[in-house]
C-alpha positions, 0 to 999 in steps of 0.5 A: 499500499502506498503511504501517505508520504509517498503519496504526497510526494508524487502529488507535489512532483506533479503540481511542479510539473504542471506550474513549469507548463505554465511558464511562457515558453521564451522562460522555460529553458532558465526559469526553474520551478522548485518546492522550498526546504526552508522553515516558515518560508514565503507562499512563493518567491524567486531567487537569482542563482546565476546571471541567466538562471532564476528559482521559483520557490514555493511552500508546498504545504501552503500551496495545495491549500489553495485552488487551482485558479487562485494557484495559477494567478499568483504563480503568474505574478511571481512569473510577471515580476521576473518578466518585469526584471523587479525581482529583489536582488542584492546588488551593489548596494549591499557589497558597498554597505558591507566595505563601508561597515569595515572601512568605518571601523577600520578607520576608528582603530587607526584614527584618519578622520578623512577616511573614516568620513568617507566610510560613513558616507558610503555606507549612507549611500548605500544604505539610503539606496537600499531603503529606497529599493524596499520602501513600500510604495516602490514595493507596491508598485512593483506588486501591481504591475506584476499584477496587471501583467498576471491577467495578461499572462492568464490571457495568453494561457487561456482565461477570459478576461473576467475569469482572470480578474475574478481568480486573482481577486479571490487569490488575493482575498484568501491571501488577506484571511490566511496573513496574520502579519498586519503589514503583509496583509494591508499590501494584499488588501491594497493590491485588491483595491487597485485589482477591482479598480482595474476589473471595472475599467476593463469591464467599462471598456468591453462594454463600450467595444460592444455597444460600438461594434457595427451591427450586420445588416 
């Protein structure tokens, strides 16, 4: 008799293979989809493994509690961030911050005032750039743009526009209900508000096209 753990492992592998098919063809050769083994990880995130390799990591135990359509739109949201080149990266700012901190400690020891000022200035500038990259406004802009791109990806894979909006809205509502962290929950609520506005605008445009469509004689 097949054990539950074996069945679960097979189901997880099947889901990862399914998600791989939801990648646009132009991404399939360099974007991987894997289950994460971290303790208390986010539901889904992307990590740059190399210059041309990105891995989408999924917390499969949490993932399986979502409906298929919810999973698809959340997955395409993450794919959209890759397409938009907005996945988080530890760039030169982290290296500069480390160099600046190391330099400041060293100059405190040798008491070179000018070099200490330069090291502190490097720390300040790199720290500001890191704050700027990770500010709430920037993070929300990236998320909303990824939601819009996820809708377009869904229609590319056969969803109607209303169903794409409905599925992503349902996913965001579920994430709001399941997220205890207040700041993260607020982010999901803001995304849902923007999604509703976008859906209303798209619906109005579709109705306007119907009105303008010439009638057959």
